[in-house]
Residue frames relative to the residue before (quaternion, step in Angstrom):
aa qw qx qy qz dx dy dz
M 1.0000 0.0000 0.0000 0.0000 0.00 0.00 0.00
S 0.3777 -0.7372 0.5069 0.2384 3.60 -0.92 0.84
M 0.5332 -0.6297 0.4883 0.2841 3.51 -1.17 0.77
W 0.7024 0.3812 -0.2277 0.5563 3.69 1.10 -0.61
H 0.2059 -0.7348 0.6395 0.0935 3.46 -1.28 0.85
G 0.7253 0.2677 -0.2835 0.5673 3.63 -0.56 1.24
D 0.5167 -0.6814 0.4885 0.1734 3.42 -1.39 0.68
R 0.8138 0.2006 -0.0559 0.5425 3.56 0.93 -0.71
A 0.8355 -0.1663 0.1802 0.4917 3.47 -1.35 -0.38
G 0.7401 0.3770 -0.2183 0.5122 3.66 -0.79 0.84
A 0.4379 0.7049 -0.4485 0.3320 3.46 1.28 -0.01
V 0.2840 -0.7666 0.5506 0.1689 3.70 -0.89 0.87
G 0.1767 -0.8007 0.5640 0.0973 3.50 -0.78 0.83
P 0.7557 -0.3299 0.2515 0.5068 3.60 -1.20 -0.14
G 0.8183 0.2599 -0.2126 0.4666 3.45 -1.07 0.85
G 0.5477 -0.6672 0.3352 0.3774 3.44 1.51 0.34
Q 0.3812 0.6916 -0.5271 0.3140 3.70 1.14 0.16
E 0.3129 -0.7286 0.5834 0.1756 3.53 -1.07 0.85
W 0.1525 -0.7789 0.5942 0.1302 3.66 -0.92 0.67
H 0.1355 -0.7960 0.5868 0.0610 3.57 -0.84 1.03
G 0.1156 -0.8493 0.5130 0.0460 3.52 0.23 1.25
G 0.4000 0.7205 -0.4708 0.3150 3.61 -0.77 0.65
G 0.8991 0.0889 -0.0651 0.4236 3.46 -1.48 -0.25
R 0.7347 -0.3832 0.3388 0.4457 3.51 -1.38 -0.35
E 0.8114 0.1844 -0.1561 0.5322 3.60 0.85 -0.64
S 0.1389 -0.7904 0.5961 -0.0238 3.45 -0.11 1.54
E 0.0262 -0.8018 0.5970 0.0038 3.45 -1.06 0.87
R 0.3792 -0.7121 0.5484 0.2197 3.58 -0.96 0.75
E 0.6968 -0.4533 0.3682 0.4164 3.62 -1.29 0.39
D 0.6760 0.4689 -0.3166 0.4722 3.64 0.91 -0.77
G 0.5625 -0.6576 0.3624 0.3462 3.66 1.04 0.23
R 0.5239 0.5883 -0.4264 0.4446 3.64 1.22 0.19
G 0.3556 -0.7523 0.5169 0.2012 3.55 -0.86 1.02
V 0.4760 -0.6640 0.4769 0.3242 3.60 -1.17 0.26
E 0.4774 -0.7256 0.3892 0.3066 3.43 -0.36 1.18
G 0.8471 0.0976 -0.1553 0.4989 3.55 -0.94 1.07
G 0.5150 -0.6866 0.3502 0.3752 3.55 1.28 0.30
A 0.2776 0.7830 -0.5239 0.1881 3.39 1.12 0.49
E 0.3765 -0.7392 0.5159 0.2139 3.49 -1.00 0.88
R 0.3027 0.6791 -0.5746 0.3422 3.61 0.53 1.41
G 0.3933 -0.6638 0.5782 0.2652 3.42 -1.27 0.64
P 0.6750 -0.5019 0.3356 0.4241 3.65 -1.13 0.11
G 0.5895 0.5635 -0.3104 0.4885 3.46 1.43 -0.32
A 0.5589 0.6421 -0.4228 0.3108 3.59 1.10 -0.19
A 0.5279 -0.6152 0.4561 0.3670 3.59 -0.98 0.71
G 0.2994 0.7052 -0.5847 0.2669 3.47 -1.04 1.02
P 0.7413 -0.3801 0.3015 0.4638 3.57 -1.36 0.02
G 0.8029 0.2164 -0.1743 0.5274 3.67 -0.91 0.85
H 0.4887 0.6797 -0.4371 0.3288 3.50 1.21 0.11
G 0.5130 -0.6419 0.4810 0.3057 3.76 -0.91 0.83
L 0.4763 -0.6712 0.4900 0.2871 3.58 -1.03 0.87
A 0.6305 0.4845 -0.3953 0.4598 3.68 0.93 -0.41
Q 0.6380 0.5189 -0.3621 0.4388 3.59 0.96 -0.52
S 0.5987 0.5518 -0.3404 0.4702 3.52 1.08 -0.91
W 0.6737 0.5114 -0.3002 0.4410 3.50 0.82 -1.08
C 0.6280 0.5124 -0.3278 0.4853 3.67 0.99 -0.84
L 0.6414 0.5188 -0.3353 0.4549 3.64 0.79 -0.84
L 0.6317 0.5439 -0.2817 0.4751 3.66 0.99 -0.97
I 0.6862 0.4426 -0.3032 0.4912 3.50 0.84 -0.80
A 0.6070 0.5505 -0.3333 0.4663 3.63 0.99 -0.80
L 0.6486 0.4797 -0.3209 0.4962 3.70 1.03 -0.85
H 0.6531 0.4847 -0.3450 0.4685 3.65 0.71 -0.91
G 0.6568 0.5463 -0.3402 0.3929 3.57 0.72 -0.88
R 0.6919 0.5044 -0.2613 0.4457 3.48 0.98 -1.13
I 0.6326 0.5448 -0.2723 0.4783 3.51 1.12 -0.89
E 0.7010 0.4718 -0.2854 0.4522 3.50 0.73 -1.18
A 0.6486 0.5026 -0.3290 0.4674 3.71 0.88 -0.91
Q 0.7021 0.4375 -0.3323 0.4530 3.75 0.79 -0.67
V 0.6407 0.5092 -0.3338 0.4678 3.50 0.95 -0.66
E 0.6089 0.5678 -0.3196 0.4525 3.54 1.03 -0.91
R 0.6827 0.4816 -0.2854 0.4696 3.68 0.87 -1.00
A 0.6579 0.5312 -0.2979 0.4431 3.61 1.10 -0.70
L 0.6262 0.5571 -0.2823 0.4667 3.43 1.11 -0.99
Q 0.6644 0.5354 -0.2457 0.4599 3.41 0.80 -1.33
A 0.7348 0.4889 -0.2190 0.4160 3.50 0.63 -1.08
G 0.7522 0.3972 -0.1852 0.4921 3.45 1.02 -1.02
H 0.8528 0.2139 -0.0013 0.4764 3.53 0.99 -0.98
G 0.3649 -0.7232 0.4860 0.3280 3.64 1.36 -0.23
L 0.5179 0.5898 -0.4407 0.4355 3.63 1.09 0.89
S 0.4037 -0.6745 0.5706 0.2377 3.39 -1.33 0.75
V 0.5870 -0.4596 0.4305 0.5089 3.78 -1.01 0.11
R 0.6853 0.4610 -0.3413 0.4487 3.69 0.49 -0.87
E 0.6658 0.4442 -0.3592 0.4799 3.74 0.67 -0.55
F 0.6525 0.4655 -0.3564 0.4801 3.63 0.88 -0.58
S 0.5861 0.5532 -0.3525 0.4756 3.65 1.01 -0.62
L 0.6673 0.4984 -0.2781 0.4785 3.53 0.79 -1.11
L 0.6423 0.4921 -0.3239 0.4903 3.70 0.76 -0.82
E 0.6488 0.5303 -0.3109 0.4485 3.65 0.81 -1.09
V 0.6808 0.4916 -0.2786 0.4661 3.63 0.80 -1.19
L 0.7355 0.4747 -0.2629 0.4057 3.56 0.79 -0.96
S 0.6242 0.5904 -0.2875 0.4233 3.38 1.29 -0.79
R 0.6632 0.4753 -0.3334 0.4723 3.59 1.30 -0.31
Q 0.4654 0.6659 -0.4785 0.3331 3.62 1.01 0.16
H 0.1258 -0.7730 0.6191 0.0579 3.59 -1.29 0.57
P 0.6219 -0.6118 0.3627 0.3276 3.40 -1.35 0.68
G 0.5304 0.6365 -0.4370 0.3500 3.77 1.11 -0.23
E 0.7858 -0.3574 0.2738 0.4241 3.35 -1.46 -0.30
G 0.8254 0.1528 -0.1228 0.5295 3.59 -0.74 1.00
G 0.5189 0.6995 -0.3949 0.2922 3.60 1.31 0.02
H 0.7102 0.3926 -0.2778 0.5141 3.58 1.15 -0.08
L 0.3670 -0.7463 0.5342 0.1517 3.48 -1.08 0.91
R 0.3645 -0.6856 0.5796 0.2474 3.61 -1.10 0.78
M 0.7393 -0.4457 0.2811 0.4192 3.59 -1.20 0.41
G 0.6804 0.4968 -0.3034 0.4452 3.61 0.97 -0.92
E 0.6483 0.5151 -0.3136 0.4649 3.55 1.16 -0.65
V 0.6243 0.5184 -0.3306 0.4819 3.57 1.23 -0.68
A 0.5982 0.5635 -0.3469 0.4519 3.57 1.05 -0.89
E 0.6953 0.4691 -0.2969 0.4566 3.54 0.82 -1.01
A 0.6430 0.5534 -0.2714 0.4545 3.61 1.00 -0.79
V 0.7819 0.2709 -0.1816 0.5313 3.60 1.03 -0.53
M 0.4701 -0.7660 0.3591 0.2514 3.42 1.41 0.43
L 0.4772 0.5879 -0.4311 0.4908 3.49 1.04 1.05
S 0.5695 -0.5484 0.4682 0.3945 3.58 -1.29 0.37
Q 0.6811 -0.5315 0.3319 0.3788 3.52 -1.21 0.34
S 0.6422 0.4974 -0.2835 0.5097 3.45 1.24 -0.98
A 0.6346 0.5046 -0.3500 0.4692 3.72 0.89 -0.65
T 0.6696 0.4880 -0.3227 0.4575 3.63 0.99 -0.69
T 0.5935 0.5871 -0.3170 0.4501 3.45 1.15 -0.79
R 0.6564 0.5094 -0.2569 0.4936 3.60 1.14 -1.03
L 0.6843 0.4934 -0.2864 0.4541 3.56 1.01 -0.99
V 0.5881 0.5317 -0.3383 0.5070 3.61 1.19 -0.79
S 0.6450 0.5213 -0.3264 0.4535 3.69 0.68 -0.97
R 0.6819 0.4569 -0.3034 0.4840 3.72 0.69 -0.94
M 0.6831 0.4550 -0.3157 0.4761 3.60 0.82 -0.83
E 0.6174 0.5385 -0.3509 0.4536 3.68 0.98 -0.63
D 0.6481 0.5320 -0.3002 0.4549 3.54 1.12 -0.83
R 0.6705 0.4649 -0.2845 0.5034 3.52 1.20 -0.69
G 0.5288 -0.6658 0.3866 0.3573 3.65 1.27 -0.07
L 0.4842 0.6884 -0.4106 0.3510 3.59 1.30 0.30
L 0.7932 0.1999 -0.0968 0.5670 3.58 1.24 -0.57
S 0.0819 -0.7661 0.6200 0.1484 3.54 -1.19 0.11
R 0.2740 -0.7832 0.5399 0.1416 3.44 -1.21 0.70
Y 0.0963 0.8203 -0.5636 0.0119 3.70 -0.99 0.40
L 0.5979 -0.5858 0.4177 0.3532 3.61 -1.22 0.54
C 0.5031 -0.6093 0.5367 0.2960 3.38 -1.24 0.81
A 0.5076 -0.7077 0.4212 0.2531 3.50 -0.87 0.97
D 0.6888 0.5051 -0.2125 0.4746 3.43 1.38 -0.97
D 0.7527 0.1277 -0.0244 0.6455 3.54 1.16 -0.76
R 0.3312 -0.7921 0.4834 0.1712 3.57 -0.49 1.27
R 0.5895 0.5651 -0.3634 0.4484 3.56 1.43 -0.13
G 0.6718 0.5191 -0.3075 0.4296 3.53 1.15 -0.46
I 0.2314 -0.7736 0.5838 0.0852 3.45 -1.02 0.95
Y 0.0699 -0.7843 0.6071 0.1068 3.65 -0.82 0.75
T 0.2553 -0.7796 0.5609 0.1113 3.44 -1.31 0.51
D 0.0699 -0.8321 0.5484 0.0440 3.61 -0.70 0.90
V 0.4673 -0.6126 0.5172 0.3728 3.64 -1.11 0.36
S 0.4359 -0.6661 0.5628 0.2226 3.56 -1.11 0.99
P 0.6727 -0.4672 0.3773 0.4323 3.53 -1.26 0.36
S 0.6785 0.4456 -0.3129 0.4931 3.72 0.85 -0.78
G 0.6207 0.5250 -0.3636 0.4548 3.57 0.96 -0.35
L 0.5633 0.5575 -0.2960 0.5331 3.54 1.17 -0.76
V 0.6974 0.4542 -0.3208 0.4521 3.60 0.59 -0.91
L 0.6576 0.5215 -0.3008 0.4529 3.55 0.93 -1.06
L 0.6430 0.5136 -0.3206 0.4690 3.66 1.00 -0.90
E 0.6696 0.4820 -0.3323 0.4571 3.67 0.85 -0.77
Q 0.6412 0.4928 -0.3193 0.4940 3.59 1.02 -0.69
A 0.7562 0.4191 -0.2705 0.4236 3.64 0.86 -0.72
R 0.4612 0.7049 -0.4244 0.3321 3.71 1.27 -0.34
P 0.6761 0.4828 -0.3060 0.4649 3.64 0.84 -0.88
T 0.6283 0.5269 -0.3196 0.4749 3.53 0.99 -0.89
N 0.6287 0.5169 -0.3331 0.4759 3.63 0.97 -0.96
D 0.7157 0.4963 -0.2644 0.4141 3.50 0.57 -1.09
A 0.6466 0.5200 -0.3038 0.4681 3.55 1.03 -0.85
A 0.6650 0.5276 -0.2639 0.4580 3.55 1.00 -0.94
L 0.6275 0.5248 -0.3050 0.4877 3.53 1.19 -0.81
R 0.6276 0.4891 -0.3424 0.4997 3.66 1.01 -0.96
E 0.6644 0.5215 -0.3310 0.4208 3.70 0.71 -0.99
A 0.6974 0.4771 -0.2726 0.4600 3.54 0.80 -0.98
L 0.6477 0.4704 -0.3132 0.5109 3.67 0.94 -0.63
D 0.6070 0.5250 -0.3312 0.4962 3.64 1.07 -0.58
E 0.6542 0.4861 -0.2889 0.5022 3.62 0.91 -0.79
A 0.7101 0.4522 -0.2729 0.4656 3.57 0.79 -1.06
G 0.6052 0.5481 -0.3420 0.4651 3.61 1.15 -0.53
R 0.6393 0.4935 -0.3641 0.4638 3.63 1.02 -0.17
R 0.6314 0.4656 -0.3688 0.4986 3.65 1.22 0.00
P 0.4636 -0.7327 0.3993 0.2978 3.59 -0.36 1.26
E 0.6714 0.4963 -0.3611 0.4153 3.67 0.77 -0.80
L 0.7109 0.4536 -0.2728 0.4630 3.68 1.07 -0.43
V 0.3806 0.7666 -0.4397 0.2723 3.59 1.32 -0.22
P 0.7515 0.4208 -0.2701 0.4304 3.62 0.58 -0.95
L 0.6471 0.4947 -0.3238 0.4813 3.53 1.17 -0.48
V 0.6159 0.5255 -0.3205 0.4917 3.61 1.12 -0.56
E 0.6341 0.5386 -0.2922 0.4716 3.50 1.06 -0.68
A 0.6649 0.4837 -0.2866 0.4917 3.49 1.15 -0.72
V 0.6170 0.5504 -0.3392 0.4486 3.50 1.03 -0.66
R 0.6720 0.5190 -0.2508 0.4649 3.49 1.00 -1.11
A 0.6742 0.5117 -0.2927 0.4449 3.52 1.27 -0.58
L 0.5284 0.6509 -0.4045 0.3654 3.51 1.16 -0.22
């Protein structure tokens, strides 16, 4: 949920302050100008900025990006963001020592509970995108690999994912309160 309501000048932030983005001399409803004419609302990340507001802005940025990437992946490849992430994580496994992830590690990597990850893997296995097998060293352990058709789909979906990420960041970068976060993501 965004801390700011509205997209342009006149947006209302937490506590009811109004932000009038624009020109060189921006001024808030409380009469304080924005230093240097910066076009940032009081909710923008910066010095003296509240941790809760920063967290809410980060959640807003994540939500915007995830929604845009989800639409692009679904439309182009019939994949959800979680499915793409699972294929991406599993495609980086290797046959050497420590090269395969157990289900608990996979769940952690894709930010799902272990039971949700198991259900996701089952659905993707039913679609022929993944395969599971028992660990040779520990018969209780189950590993999951990306199938050849899963690898093909992943390769086809990567450009779509990357383009949707770039587009979502570009759009978010036009929102003054998200600019510092977008710049931080791009700097990674």
